[in-house]
C-alpha angles and dihedrals in degrees: 000000000000128000097270092047089050092053092046090051094048095047090043088066089065087091089070088070130216112304118176113216141091104232095089098045092046091053092047094048091047089058087051092053091255102280091185092066091069094055132092103224138196104197118207125195134164141105100262134017096028095122096044093046092048090050093052091051094047093046094054093045089051091048088052089059103260125131104243133195119204123196117189141152150253107017125226105211111348129035090225090069088080094068117044139164118200091347095307123114118242106270120250089244094051091045090054093047095046094044090051090055093048093045090055090056092045091054089052089048094051091046087061090057098260124140116266110254118252122247093262092049089052092050092046091053091048090051095050092047093048094048091050091049090050091051093225119189095220138008124210102205120195118204114239101213130347110338115233095070098020115125091241089061089077086093113102108194114032117178087231137352116220127204115196123189113316122214139149113294136134088020092172088064105025106034138267100264131063088239092057092047090049089054090057094045092047088054089089091067111107132204115279091359137135119255131187115201133193106219109266137199111276098263093053094040092055090055095047091046092051093049091050090052093047091050096039089237121166108230130191122199114223107242097235090147088071095058117122115183109214105175138014130181138142090280094059139275144277127217145161130230137174122239118186092335093313113114114209112204131205100009103177125204131178095219118096130227133060088256088066091060086056092048089049091051091052089051093049090050089055092048090049089053092049089051096047102037103031102027091240105174103238115160123201089243091055091047094053094042094045093050090049094049096047112113130177113188119223097028108110086321117173106217101178146344135239090061101024110226121196127183121196131183094219102144104156137043096269092051093045091052089054091050092047091052092053091049091050095044101041109020105034090124093058131094101235126214110190123206105198133186122160138179113247096235093063128095088266099168094053092043090052092050090056100045113023100064087064093062128084092194133018134202112197121207141161127253116234094252135101090240093059122135111236116242093242090057092045091050090059090057098044103037094091091056103049135032099204114058130165123191119212113161093189113072093218089057092048091053092050092047094055091048090051096050099038125098122215094260097045125107117231116199124186113193145137103085138034087215089061103041093052091062090043090054092051092048095048093046089055095050 
């Protein structure tokens, strides 16, 4: 099996849908001699901030000198982004080799009358196998969707479970209240384990607190109330925060937005726990350098200047509110042109109310996903918030349109879907 055949095989499993549950992945991994059981795992769930928080943790562990696996989803430009070791994507050759191994076990599984694994289950199995082969010291494992029945939750003894901010998303799968969603996210918490939690709204916090009590889990609340932001510019921001009575000054990160200081604080709380409970050798120098070096493409990422172009992965109401706050706080003097594409199963009307009034012009487009909202439908939602609207269903045409209408001192923002901004990023890098 070569690289293209591996990708074709992986994406071909999309037809098996998205089924939450652990029976399939457990059976597959058992055929593979359970590679996940040899890994030391930090498991990260939540609605927003999972990827950024995971990246901060992985970056500091790498800076400390450990070999670190990072499993995230979805990808922006290349599939290989989902499985990384020490910040480098899995190679095309290794992806082909590992996929071939997993495919062989899947064929054996199906021959025994079992259901074919879903795409996410296949990718999860590939990730575990690759990390085992690479003999990584630690794996930072991001949940795909939910938590309780997510394929990644096959792991039994994580070093720490992490809960980032919880909000409504994927309501068809996870429930239509924040409390129900919290119940699914808190499903990654194991008996007698350690848990780090980003402070939640009351309904979610009550659920997480109850699950921790039921499972006798020791949970630590990330001290986001101690954050003091000292400096912000287009290159990032610096802040201070207090961890167990120790105030750390001038922590600098390259990611923009006050929410990123909170994600960083959650990550540092996790790292502090690893140091104190598992004797992980994290120096203060490695902590500062790792936080500074952590990057997460597509999250308030500035791609170019004159005009300034930002792409942001905000794809639900919570994420859009964070983006809107940054635009109000840091770019209020700019004429904003918004490139918008959203999936139809999101809370589109509320997302639009937050974001669209900030834009003087809008270019509507369609994410490369079967669940996309058509531009004509999106126009009906946004037309009361902006007078100047362009419709370009193809993303490449939308990118060209914003470049044509923008002036050098304008701010162009593409947001609404990770499936859309990844293609925007590729197009703008090639221009």
